[in-house]
KOLFI-419491 format. One record per residue (C-alpha): residue number from 1; residue in three letters; y, z, x. Coordinates in steps of 0.1 Angstrom, whole numbers. Each point is the difference from the previous one (the first is absolute). Example, Ala and Ser with C-alpha at 12.3 -4.5 7.8 and 13.67 -1.06 7.14 Angstrom:
2
1 ALA -45 78 123
2 SER 34 -7 14
% end
This chain:
360
1 MET 998 834 1057
2 ALA 0 -8 -37
3 ALA 33 -20 2
4 PHE -8 -17 34
5 GLY -4 -37 -4
6 TRP -1 2 -38
7 GLY 13 -36 -4
8 THR -29 -16 19
9 ASN -36 -7 -6
10 ARG -13 15 32
11 SER -24 29 -2
12 LEU 5 33 18
13 GLU -26 -9 25
14 GLU 19 -32 9
15 PHE 32 20 4
16 LEU -18 25 22
17 PHE -12 -27 25
18 GLU 31 -22 -1
19 GLU 27 26 1
20 GLY -18 31 13
21 HIS 31 12 18
22 ARG 15 9 -34
23 PHE -27 25 -8
24 ASP -1 37 9
25 PHE -28 5 26
26 TYR -20 26 -20
27 GLN 3 -21 -32
28 ALA -11 -31 18
29 VAL -31 17 15
30 LYS -8 14 -34
31 LEU 2 -34 -16
32 LEU -23 -15 27
33 GLU -26 27 -7
34 ILE 1 -8 -37
35 LEU -2 -38 7
36 HIS -31 5 22
37 PRO -23 24 -19
38 GLY -30 -11 21
39 LYS 16 13 32
40 LEU 2 36 11
41 PRO 32 19 -2
42 VAL 23 1 30
43 GLY -12 23 28
44 LYS -34 8 -16
45 THR -21 -19 25
46 PRO -1 -6 38
47 ASP -2 -37 -6
48 PRO 34 -15 -10
49 MET -17 -32 -12
50 ARG -15 20 -30
51 GLU 34 14 -11
52 ALA 24 -15 -26
53 VAL 27 -8 26
54 ARG 3 -1 38
55 PHE 32 12 16
56 LYS 19 -15 30
57 SER 33 10 15
58 LYS 29 -24 6
59 VAL 10 0 37
60 ARG 38 -1 0
61 MET 31 15 17
62 ASP 24 -1 -30
63 PHE 2 23 -30
64 PRO -22 -13 -28
65 PRO 15 -7 -34
66 SER -31 11 -20
67 GLU -32 20 4
68 VAL -22 -30 -6
69 GLU 5 -31 21
70 GLU -25 -22 -19
71 ILE -34 -1 -17
72 ALA -23 -28 8
73 ARG -33 -12 -14
74 GLU -30 -4 23
75 ASN -29 -24 -3
76 GLY -37 7 0
77 GLY 1 31 -22
78 ALA 21 19 25
79 PRO 25 25 -14
80 PRO 37 -9 -3
81 VAL 21 8 30
82 MET 32 21 -5
83 THR 25 0 28
84 VAL 21 31 0
85 ASN 32 10 18
86 PHE -7 36 6
87 MET -24 23 19
88 GLY -8 -28 25
89 LEU -8 9 36
90 ALA 23 -28 11
91 THR 25 -2 -29
92 GLY 34 0 17
93 ALA 21 32 -4
94 ASN -28 18 -17
95 SER -26 -7 27
96 PRO -14 30 19
97 LEU -4 -24 30
98 PRO 28 -8 24
99 ALA 20 -30 -9
100 ALA -13 -19 30
101 TYR -34 -2 -17
102 THR 15 -14 -32
103 ASP 18 -27 21
104 LEU -33 -8 18
105 ILE -19 -4 -33
106 VAL 28 -22 -15
107 HIS -1 -22 31
108 ARG -38 -3 -2
109 ILE 2 -9 -37
110 SER 25 -28 9
111 GLN -26 -13 24
112 ASN -27 0 -28
113 ASP -17 30 15
114 THR -5 26 -27
115 ALA -27 21 17
116 ILE 21 31 6
117 ARG 15 -1 -35
118 ASP -34 -4 -16
119 PHE -14 29 21
120 LEU 29 23 -11
121 ASP -5 -11 -36
122 ILE -35 16 1
123 PHE 19 34 2
124 ASN 28 -11 -22
125 HIS -24 -7 -29
126 ARG -15 34 3
127 LEU 34 18 2
128 VAL 14 -18 -30
129 SER -32 6 -20
130 LEU 2 37 7
131 MET 36 1 -11
132 TYR -9 -18 -33
133 ARG -29 24 -6
134 ALA 22 30 5
135 ARG 25 -13 -25
136 LYS -28 -9 -25
137 LYS -16 34 3
138 PHE 31 22 -5
139 HIS 24 -22 -21
140 VAL -4 8 -37
141 GLY -8 -30 -21
142 PHE -4 -24 29
143 ASP -37 -6 -4
144 PHE -10 -26 -26
145 LYS -28 22 -13
146 PRO 3 17 -34
147 PRO 24 30 4
148 ASP -28 24 -7
149 GLN -22 -14 28
150 ASP 22 -1 30
151 GLY 2 26 27
152 PHE 30 17 -12
153 ALA -15 6 -34
154 SER -28 20 15
155 PHE 26 24 14
156 LEU 16 4 -34
157 PHE -34 5 -17
158 SER -8 27 26
159 LEU 32 18 -9
160 ILE -8 1 -37
161 GLY -37 8 6
162 LEU -16 -33 -10
163 ASN -10 -16 33
164 THR -38 3 -4
165 PRO -21 -23 -22
166 GLY -15 28 -20
167 LEU 35 10 -12
168 GLN 13 -34 -9
169 THR -3 -20 -33
170 ARG -7 32 -20
171 MET 30 -3 -23
172 ARG 12 -26 -25
173 VAL 32 -1 20
174 LYS -5 -25 28
175 ASP -1 15 35
176 ARG 24 -27 13
177 ALA 28 15 -22
178 LEU -2 34 15
179 PRO 13 -5 36
180 LEU 34 -8 -15
181 TYR 2 37 -9
182 ALA -14 13 32
183 GLY 32 18 9
184 ILE -4 22 -32
185 LEU -38 2 -1
186 ALA -2 11 37
187 THR 20 32 -5
188 GLN -20 32 -3
189 THR 24 14 -26
190 ARG -1 -21 -32
191 SER 32 0 -20
192 MET 8 -9 -36
193 ALA 26 -24 12
194 GLY -26 -18 21
195 LEU -23 -4 -30
196 GLU 28 -12 -22
197 THR 8 -27 27
198 ILE -35 -12 4
199 LEU -9 -2 -37
200 GLY 34 -15 -10
201 HIS -2 -27 27
202 TYR -37 -9 -6
203 PHE 1 -1 -38
204 GLN 36 -10 -4
205 PHE 11 26 -25
206 LYS 21 31 1
207 VAL -18 33 9
208 ARG 15 35 -1
209 GLY -21 29 12
210 GLU 0 35 -16
211 PRO -16 27 21
212 PHE -14 34 -10
213 CYS -12 -10 -35
214 GLY -29 24 1
215 GLN -32 2 -21
216 TRP -28 23 -10
217 TYR -33 1 19
218 ASN -32 15 -14
219 LEU -15 27 22
220 GLU -34 -4 15
221 ASP -28 26 -9
222 ASP 4 18 34
223 GLN 37 4 -6
224 PHE -1 21 -32
225 THR 5 37 0
226 LEU -30 19 -14
227 LEU 1 37 -5
228 GLY -29 24 6
229 PRO -24 9 28
230 SER -12 -36 3
231 GLY 34 -15 -5
232 GLN 21 -21 23
233 ASN 36 -5 11
234 GLN 12 35 -9
235 LEU 26 7 27
236 LEU 34 2 -17
237 GLY 26 -21 18
238 VAL -27 -17 21
239 ASN -25 -20 -20
240 THR 3 10 -37
241 ALA 7 -27 -25
242 LEU 10 5 -37
243 GLY -12 -28 -21
244 ALA -21 -31 5
245 ARG 27 -23 15
246 ALA 29 1 25
247 TRP 34 -17 1
248 ASP 7 -21 31
249 ILE 37 -9 2
250 GLN -2 -21 32
251 GLY -33 -18 -6
252 LYS 14 -29 -21
253 PHE 29 -24 1
254 ARG 12 -26 -25
255 LEU 12 -35 5
256 HIS 24 -15 -25
257 ILE -4 -38 0
258 GLY 23 -25 -16
259 PRO 15 -10 -23
260 LEU -25 -28 -3
261 THR -4 -31 -20
262 PHE -28 0 -25
263 GLU -21 -23 23
264 ARG 4 22 30
265 PHE -6 31 -22
266 LEU -34 -15 -11
267 ASP -9 -8 36
268 ILE 5 36 11
269 LEU -21 15 -28
270 PRO -36 9 9
271 VAL -11 -32 -16
272 GLY 23 -21 22
273 SER -5 -15 34
274 GLY 26 22 16
275 TRP -14 34 -10
276 VAL -27 4 27
277 PRO 22 -13 29
278 LEU 28 24 -12
279 CYS -24 30 0
280 GLU -16 -9 33
281 LEU 32 -6 19
282 THR 14 33 -14
283 ARG -31 18 10
284 PHE -1 -16 34
285 PHE 36 13 7
286 ALA -3 34 -17
287 GLY -35 8 13
288 GLN -25 23 -18
289 GLU 22 30 -1
290 PHE 21 -9 -30
291 ASP -5 -13 -35
292 PHE 25 -23 -16
293 GLU 12 -15 -33
294 PHE 17 -32 -10
295 ARG 27 0 -26
296 LEU 6 -35 -12
297 ALA 33 -11 -15
298 LEU 2 -31 -22
299 LYS 32 -18 -5
300 ALA 15 7 -34
301 ALA 3 -38 -9
302 ASP -37 -5 8
303 VAL -15 27 -22
304 PRO -22 -19 -24
305 GLU -9 6 -36
306 SER -35 13 -6
307 ARG -21 -27 -16
308 LEU -38 1 -2
309 GLY -20 -27 17
310 GLY 13 -26 24
311 LYS -3 -2 37
312 HIS 21 31 6
313 GLY -8 22 -29
314 PRO 13 36 0
315 ARG -19 25 21
316 LEU 4 36 -10
317 GLY 21 19 24
318 TRP 8 -31 21
319 THR 15 -29 -21
320 SER 3 14 -35
321 TRP 34 7 -14
322 LEU 11 7 -36
323 LYS 30 -22 3
324 THR 24 -2 -29
325 ARG 31 -11 19
326 GLU 10 -12 34
327 PHE -3 26 28
328 SER 34 11 14
329 GLN -15 13 33
330 ASP -30 -7 22
331 ASP -33 16 -11
332 ASN -16 22 26
333 GLN -27 18 -20
334 VAL -31 -14 17
335 ALA -14 23 27
336 LEU -31 -10 19
337 THR -21 16 27
338 PRO -29 -15 20
339 ARG -23 16 -26
340 SER 17 -20 -27
341 GLY -18 -32 10
342 PHE -28 -12 20
343 PHE -14 20 29
344 VAL 22 1 30
345 PRO -17 10 34
346 GLY 14 33 12
347 GLN 14 13 -32
348 ARG 4 37 2
349 ALA -11 31 -19
350 ALA -21 3 -31
351 GLY 12 22 -28
352 LEU 37 -9 0
353 ASN 18 -5 -32
354 GLY 36 -7 11
355 LEU 16 27 -21
356 GLY 28 23 12
357 PRO -2 38 2
358 ASP 12 2 -36
359 GLY -27 -23 -12
360 GLU 23 -30 -6
% end
């Protein structure tokens, strides 16, 4: 389509009406619907005069060379007429009627009597319209609506749990980006490989997951063991707890991101525009069951010197390095959790400190 007729000054609309036989049927109808926005889509109304195009079938006995015979303009505000070479009730070898009827109609047309042909075209129009509607409904990407508003997108949103208005537009990540990952998000069992794939593709950086990082959780008041007649949780091996916190080895995972350029590194920090979308997309995939941590790696060549002032002055723990010589390897010291920055809806568990069982 892009290279067709590139050496002429004719518009696509002129090509469509002058050489309609060179167009694919579905593409031609789609273009006619776009060219006539004031008309209703094909097959949406009982009145063909209100639709973007009206279909007629070519009465012939030979084998047609193309799907579309011609596309003709009509006067008086009537829709264009497309003559097709398929699905006609009297279209030669493909006709469901005996060949004698086709011969009869051809003879009547030669005598300038088109009554039978016009009568059959009432049904031909409806049959062709239904075929086009079926293709438009079930063929991905065929509709000219935005990809997040067509019928197939609603199926994908249902698979990932976002097909109701109350659940949409709740994240910084645009909803229209999520159906692309429906094959991963629709699975009941979430995997680290799936999370790596989604984050790596959406943010365009390398991601490596590390499961079973573990962390400490502070016990609630009703979980302590208190001795005495009025105590609680005193059954050994059942509900006793020694200490004020517990180590959970499977409640946290770590995502290693990078190496990044300094500009991307700043964007992923809690003060950057990518921080909240990163946290929200990770939380959406992982659910409320797990906590997570990001370990950012900065390219060795991009590690800056710490100078006070300026647009990107050093931030303690994030962008401050005591640099005396060039780094020989990427720096991956910056570790962030959703609690490191601004509030992220759905962040889990108060009382975590991210330390291991040995306090390191």
